[in-house]
N, C-alpha and C positions, 0 to 999 in steps of 0.2 A: 503493499500501499504506501502511496504517494505521502510525504507529509503535507500534502496542499488537503489530499483527501480525509487524512485524519484530522487535522485542523478544524476541516468544514464540520464533520462528526463531531468532532466534541462540541464547537461553537453552535452546534444545532440541537444541542441536549444528548445524543443521543447514549442513550444509558448502556450500550455493549461494547463500549471501545477497548473495556480489560481485555476483549479476546485477542483485540489486536497489538497487543503490549507482549514483547518476549519479558517476560520474568525473570526468568533463568538467573540471569547477571546481574539481578538488581542488587544494590546492597544500602543498607540506610548509614550512611555518615555519622562516624563516633560512636557504631554499636557493635565494632568487633569486640569480642571477647579476649582478657587477657588474665592469665591466673596468677595471683598473688597468695602469698603465704602471711599469715599472723599467728602471731602466736598469744594465747591469754591466758590469765593464770583456770584454773579450774572451776574455781566458784564463778567465773564471768561465762565459764561454758555451761554448766550446770544452770545458771541460771538464764541464757541462752535457749537451751532444752526446754525448758520449763514452759517461757513465756513462747518458744517455736509450737509445742505442744498445744497450749491453750489455744493456740490462733489455727492450729490444723495444717502447719507449713513446716518446712526443713531449715534447720538451721541457716543453711547458708542463704534461703530465703529471707528470715528473719535481719539475717546480718543486712544483707542487700537493700531489704525496705527501708530498715535503720537510717542507712548510710544515704542514702538518696533522699529521704525526707529532712533529713541535717543537712545538705549540702544543698535544698530547693530552698531550705529554710534562711540558710546564710545568703545566699542569693538573691532572697527576696528583700534581706534585710538591707544588704548593699544599695540594692535599687532604691530604697527608700533614703538613704543617706546620701 
């Protein structure tokens, strides 16, 4: 499909343009995974595990959730200042 045809389809609000895209190589910027190792005291691990179990998520998930929440909060605070 030519770019002009795709643009016209998009501009005409045709809802099936997704079928015309090749998403096999699509990537989200800044969303690649990178492994890090962090050492925590045993009491922190125990507390994380309890909270993760209460929330029904894994330890890794709760760490990610809390870190992202904190980073978002910091970014919001910087934007206000």
